[in-house]
N, C-alpha and C positions, 0 to 999 in steps of 0.2 A: 130255433127259428129266429131269423134276423129279418125284421120287417123293413130294414133300411134306416136311414138316419136323417130324413128330411121332415120338415114341419108338416108337409102335406100327407105324410104316411101315418099321422097320429091316429086317425080313425081305425086304420088296420091294426095298429099296435094295441089300441084299447080293446078292440074285438078279441085279439089274441089273449090279452091279459085276462079277460073275463072268462075265457074257456079253460085256462090252464091252472094247475096247482103247481107252484114253483117250489124248488128245494130251498131257495134263499130269496128273501125279499129285503133289499137294502133301502133304507129310508135316509136320504141325504145324498146330494150330487156334488159335494165338494171333493177335494183330492182324496180324503179318507174313504168315502163311499165309492168313488171311482175305482180306487185300488182294490177294494173288496170285491166289487162287481167283476173286475178283470180276473182277479185270482180265482174266484168261484167259477166263472165261465170257462177259464182255461183248464180247470180240473174236470170239466165235463158236466157240471151241474146246471140245472135249469134256474136261471137268475132273472129277477126283475129289479129295477131301481126306479124310484120316484124322487123327484126334487121339486120343492114347492116354489122355487124361483127359477132362474136360469142356472145352468151348471156353473159352478164356481162363483156364483153371485155374492156369496158371503165371504168368509175369511180367505178362501182360496183364490181370490183375485185381488186381495188387498194386503198382501204380505210385503216384505222387503224385497221380494223377487230374487231370493238367493237360495240355491240348494247348497247349504253350507254345513260345515262340520261341527259347529257349535263351540268354537274356541272359548267363548266367554263363560261356558258352563264349567270350565276347569276351575274358575274362581270359586264356584259353588261346590267344588269337589265331586261333580257328577261325572266321574270317570267313565262309567259304563255307557252313559248317554253319548259322550263324545266319541267313544270307540265305535258304537253302533251307527250313529248317523254319519260319522266320517267314512265308514266303509260303504254305507248305503248311497252316499252321494256319487260314488264312482259307478254304482249299478245304475242309478238314474241317468247318469251321463251316457253310459254305453247303450242303454236302451232307447235313448232319444237325444242324440247329439244336436238335432235341429232346434230343440227347445232348452238346451243346457250348454253354457259356454264357459270354459275355464277362464278366470280372470285374476291377475295378480292383485292382491290387496296389500296396502301399505298400512302398517301399524306404527305410527310415530310415538316416541316416548319423550316426555319433557320432565324436567326436574319437578318433583312433587306430584306427578300424574299417577294414573292408575297403574301403569306398567313402567318398570325401569329396565335397564339393559339386561340384568340377570334374569328378572322374572319373565321378560319377553323371550329371551333365548331359551329359557327352561320350558316356558309354556308352549312355545312353538315346537320345540324338540319333542315334548311329550305328545303334543297334538299330532305331529308327523308319525310317531310310532303307533299311537293308539288308532289313528285313522287309516294306517297302512298307506300313507301318501307315497306315490311313485316318485322316483328320484328327481325327475325334471320339475316337479312341483313342490319340492321341499323348501323349507325356510331359508332365507338369506338374511343375515344380520348386516345392517348398514350403518355407516357413520352419519353424523349430522349433515355433512356436506353431501354425501351420497343420497341421503333422504331428501334433501332440498332439491337435488338434481332430478329425482323422481317426481317430486311435486313442489314446485317453487312457491305455490300459494300458501303453504303451511306457515304457521306461526314460528318465527325464528327464535324468539326469546326463550331461553332455557331449553332449547331443543338439544337432546343428547344423542339422538340416533333414531333408528327405526328397524322394524322387522318386516320382511316381505314374504308373503305366503299366498297360496292359491285358494280362492273360493270359486263357486260356480254360479254364474248369473243365469237366471231363467225368466221366462214369462209364465208366471204361476197359473194364470187362467188357461193359456194354451197347453201347458203341461197337463192340467186336469182334463181338458177337452180331449187331448190325444189319448189319454188313458181311457176315458169314457168311450171314445170311438172304437178303440181296440176291444173293449169289453163287448160292444155291440157287434163288432165283426166276429167275435167268438160265440155269438148267439144270445147274449143278454138282451132283454127287452127293456129299454130305457126311455124315460119320459121326463122332460122338464115341465115346469108350471103345473105340477100335479101334487096336490096336498094329501097327506094322510089324515083325513078328517076324523076318523073313528077307528079304534082298535077292535078287532074281533077275537073272541075267545070261545074255546070249547073245553068244558070241564076244567076251567081255570087256566088253561094253556093258551097262549096267544097263537092265533092261526091265520092272521092276515089283517088287512085294513080295508076300510071303505075310503076310496080315493076320489078326489074331485079334480077334474080337468079345468083349470082356471081359464083356458082359452075358449072352450066350447060349452062349458057348463055341465058336461057329462059327468056322471057319477058311476063308479064301478067298484065291485068287490074284487080285491086281489088276495088270493089264498096262497099260503106258503107254509112249509113245514117249520122253517125258522125265520124269524124277523130280526134284523140287525139295525140298531139305532146308531147311525153315523152322521148325526145332524149338527155336529160342531157346537156352536153357541146355544143350540136349541135342545141338547141332549136331556137337560133337566126338565124341559117342558114335556118331552115325550115320556120321560120316566114318571112325571106327575100324572100324565094321562093313563099310564100303566099302573098307577098306584104304588110305584116302587122308588119314589124319590126320597130315599133314606140314606143315612151314612154320609159318604163323601158327596160333595156337590161341586159345581163349577164356580170359579171366580173369573168373571169377564174383565179383561183389560182392553184398552183402546190404543191403537198405534196409528199415528198420522205421518204421512210423507208429503214433501213439497217437491215440485218440479220447476226448475229454472233453466232458461236457455243458456247454452254454453257461451254465447257472446257476452253474457253477464257473469257467469260463473264458469270460467274455462278450465275445469278440472281435467288434469291429464290422465289420472288413474284413480281407481277406487281407493278410498281411505276409510279406516275404522278408527275413530278418534274419541278422545275425552270430551265431555261437556262440563260446564262449570259446576254442576251438582254431583259430579262423580260417576254419572252414567256414561255409556258409550253409544255412539250412533254411527251410521254409515253415510258416506257421500259417494255416489256411484255415477260415472259418466255412461250415457246410453243414448245412442241415436241422435247426437247433437244436443242433448239435454244433460243436466246434472240433477239427480234426485237425491234427497237427503231425508233420513229418518232413522229411528222412529221414536215417537213418544211412548210412554208406558204408564197409563193412568187407569185407575179403577173405573169401570163403565157400568152404568145401571140403566141406560137408555134403550131405545129401540134397536134390537139386534140386527134388524134388516137394514137399518138406515143410519149407521154411525156417521157423524159429520165432524169436520174440522171446526174448531173454535178459534177465536182470536188468540187465546192463551196458547193453544197448540202451535199455531203459526209462529207466534212470538218466541216460544221456546226453541223451535228449530232455527229461526233466524238468529237468535242469540248464540246458539251453538256454532253456527257458521261464522259469526263475527268473532267468536272466541278463538277458533282454530284457524280461520282464514281471514285475518284482520284487514287485508287489502281488498277483500271482496265486499263491496259496499252494497249489500242487498237491502232492499226495502220491500214492504208489503206488495207494492205494485209490480215487483219483479217476479212474483209467483205466478207462473202460467197455469198450473193445474195442481191438484192435490188428490190424495185419497186417504180414507180412514177405514181401518179394519178392526174387528173384534177378535181377540184371542180367547179361546175357551180353555182356560187353565184349571187344574184341579186345586181347589181351595186348600191353603195351608195356614193354619191359625198363626197370627203374629207376624206374617211375612208381608212385605210390601210387594207391589206389582212386579218390580224387576227382580225380586228375590224368589218368586214362586217358580218351582220346577216346571220345565216343559215336557216332563215325562208323560207317557201314555199309560192308561190302565183299562182293563176290560172288566166289566161288571155284568153279572147275570141276575135277573130278577126272578122271583118265585114263579112268574108266568112263563118263563123261558126266554124273555126278551134279552138279547145280547146287546150291550152298549159299549162302544169304544169312545173313550174320553181323553182329552189332552193330546199330546203329541206335537210333531213338527212336520212341515211340508217335506223336508228331506227324508223323514222316516216313513213315508206313507206306504211304501211297498212292504216293508218289514212289518208294520202294524197290520196290514191286510193279511199277510201270511199268518201272523199269530191268531188273528180273529178266525180265519178260515181253518186253521188246524183244529181249533176248538169246535167250530161249527161242523167240520167234517167228521170229527169223532162223535158228536152228538147225532148227526144224521145216520151214521152207521149203527150206533147203539139203540137209538129210539125208533128208527124207521127202516133199518136194514139197507140204507142207500149207500152204495160204495162210490168213492170218488178218487181221482188220481192225486198225486202229490203236488205241491206248489212248484210251478214252473216259471214264475215271473222273474226270477233272478237273471235269466238270459232270454227274456221274451221282449223283443222290440215293441214299443208302443206304436200307435198309428203314426205314420210318417217317419218312423225310426229305422226302416230297412235300408240303411245307407252304408252298410259295411262297418258299423261301429264308429268309434271316434277316429280310428286309423284310416278308414275309408271315406270319411265325410268330406275332406278337402277335394279329393278327386271326384266325388259325387257332385259337388257344387260346380266344379269346372265342367263336367260332362253335361249337367242339366242346364248350365248357362249357355253352352254351345247349342243345345237342343232348343232352348227358348229363342235364341237368336234365329235359328233355322226356321222356327215357326213364325217369325216376324216381330218378336219383341225386341225392344232396346236391351243392350247387354246389361245395363244396371238393373232394369226391371226383372229380367230373367234371373239374375243372381239373387236379387232380393227375395223373389218368390221361392227359389230353391232353398235358401237359408231358412226361410220362415216356415215353409210347409214340408220340408224334407221330401221323403219318397212319395208323398201325395201330390207333389208339384205337377206330375204328369197329368193328373186329373184336371188341373187348371189349364195346362197346355191344350188338352183335348177340347176344352170348351172354346178355345180361340177359333177353331175351325167350324164351330157350330153357329148357326144363326141364333139370335136372341130368342129366348123362350117366348111363348105366346104372351102378349100384353100390348098395351098401347105403345106404338112406336115412339111417341114423344117421350115417354118415360125412359125407354131404352137409349134413345139418342142423346139424352142429357148426360149420360154417364160414359166416360172414357173406359177403355178396356181395363186400365189399371185399377178402377173401382168396380166396374160391372162384374168382372170375372171373379174376384174374391167374394163379392156380395152373393153372386149366384152359388158359388161353392159353399159359402156359409149357410145359405138357405136350404140348399139341396142335399148337403152332405155333413152339415154340422148342427142341424136343428136350430138355427137362428130364426126366431119368429118375431122379434121386435127390433127397431133401430138401435136401441140400447145394447141388445145382444151383440150386434155387429160392431158398433163403434167402441164398446167397452171391452167385452170378453173375447170376441173373435179377432180383433185387431189391436187392442190396447191403445187405440188412437186418442181416446178422450184424455188419457194421461199424458202421452208423449207427442201427440200431433193434434193438439186441440184446435188449432187454426184449420187444419184439414177437415176436421169434423164440422166446423162452422161453414166451410166452403161447400161441402157435399151433403149436408144434412137434408136439405129440401129435396134434391134429386133422388137421394137414397130412399127417403120416405115415400116419394111418388112411385118409385120403382117397386118397392115392397108392397105398397097398397095395390098396384096394378096386378102384380104376380100372385099375391096372396088373397086378393078379393076383399080387401077391407072396405067397409062402408065409411061414410064421412065422419061418423062419431068415433069409430075405431082409429081412423087416421089422425083425427085431432087429438085423441087421447095419447097416442104414441108420440106425437109431435110434442105435446106438453111435457110428457115424461122425459124426453131427451133434453128439452130446454131446461128442465129442472136440474138434471144432472150437470149440464154445462154451467149453470149458475153456481151450483153447490161446489163444483171443483175449484172455484175461485173465491167465492164469498163465504166467510165463516158463518156458522150457524147462528151466532148471537148478533150478527149485523145484517141479517137477511133482509129485514124490512127496509132499512136504509138503502141497501144495495139495489133492491128492486126499484126504488124511487129514482135512483141516479143513473142506472144503466141505460 
């Protein structure tokens, strides 16, 4: 049963959840939980998923936004991980070319740096072989002159050359959302802003949860044969609730990224480079901006709300000054930022950057299945491993049969574009169709690239009159804002302004001025269409204002910033 994927269908979905006993209940709506829900639903199982925030609101919207092969893990001799995630990135790309883009990465090497010519050449060669990189994307070794031609901003002193290889840029939140939407299309019942408040047991075995709808205040019992804990940074919290937080535990680390306009940091291409302390970070051009990150520090604060500090910001600025000495960045040049928490599996005696990114599956005496660790790139394979285990248990314990994993060649929502080979022609065709429907060519192309095969659903809204609501709220929004907003509300379960501006569009990170321009009309539109009262409207407005402030102002200078803005 698929109740749809609009905020206004929540009542129907909660009614269905209360009547059903599911085969699988997934707790957690980040990329890991999304992948598990899709894998399970595609096998023909009855699946429910609850997420206590918005989808991808935690780690899965706060990464470096790369589906990459993990070159740096060769330094830690994690050959198996490099091989697996390298192969998986190609799968992710083919299943969703609209949210995954191949991009050449430059790895410069300087005298005394992390990599030299031999180690770079060897590392990239091994990387190509392990990851099964196709010929057109394999490494190229460059002289110092060729390296500077690729990126003139690089530090020239002691530059020996560079290596060029391909990584895959993504929008992590959009990737998560498209996987979630495909799971819903396969029949999974999925809800955001729904917390698992209490675990239910029968004869010592976990049988479900009491879930709370944070939007309506409704409380429901969700029953399931198997419960899977895919809560990322919160897996230990759920294990503690289950009484099974023993043995291995998580080590949370924080990563911060800064966004700078390309007029100030005109980076030509993505660069993976040394920092003064021996770590390596990325600088990546995207949509007229350059973003740089990430930090890697132990984190013990609020998992829901990690923040950039002054020290985080200065660390990244110092890294830019070190590798790009002619780029005179200051604190005032930082347009936006984001901070995320990595849920790594604790390893005694290792620093944050040394801890493995491997994943592990744990089973508690109650039967709770927990997936911990892992990387964005490996989400599909992680889901397959979890569901192979779950499918075997469902068969053994309940006599429930399910099909094999089919997600290796299963396009995600928006991904039915003919694979990577057909994507270019798809964009051309949809651009022409958008123009025929009355859109400007640039707008039509942008929507086709962003929404993939779902773009026709936006085109279809162009010929429809605005949904019921005060005309003043509708009239204040041009089609370029109104149509994506309606689509986000009606087909992507966006229920707050932050959902739209952060996770449905990524605008708060890469178009923060656009957010400032349209925040009030968007809030008025959503209030009219979703029936908010004055208190709700004010609350959502304050929430968005807080996110706008925190994107620019470090946590430790917040009071001063509020006084001066």
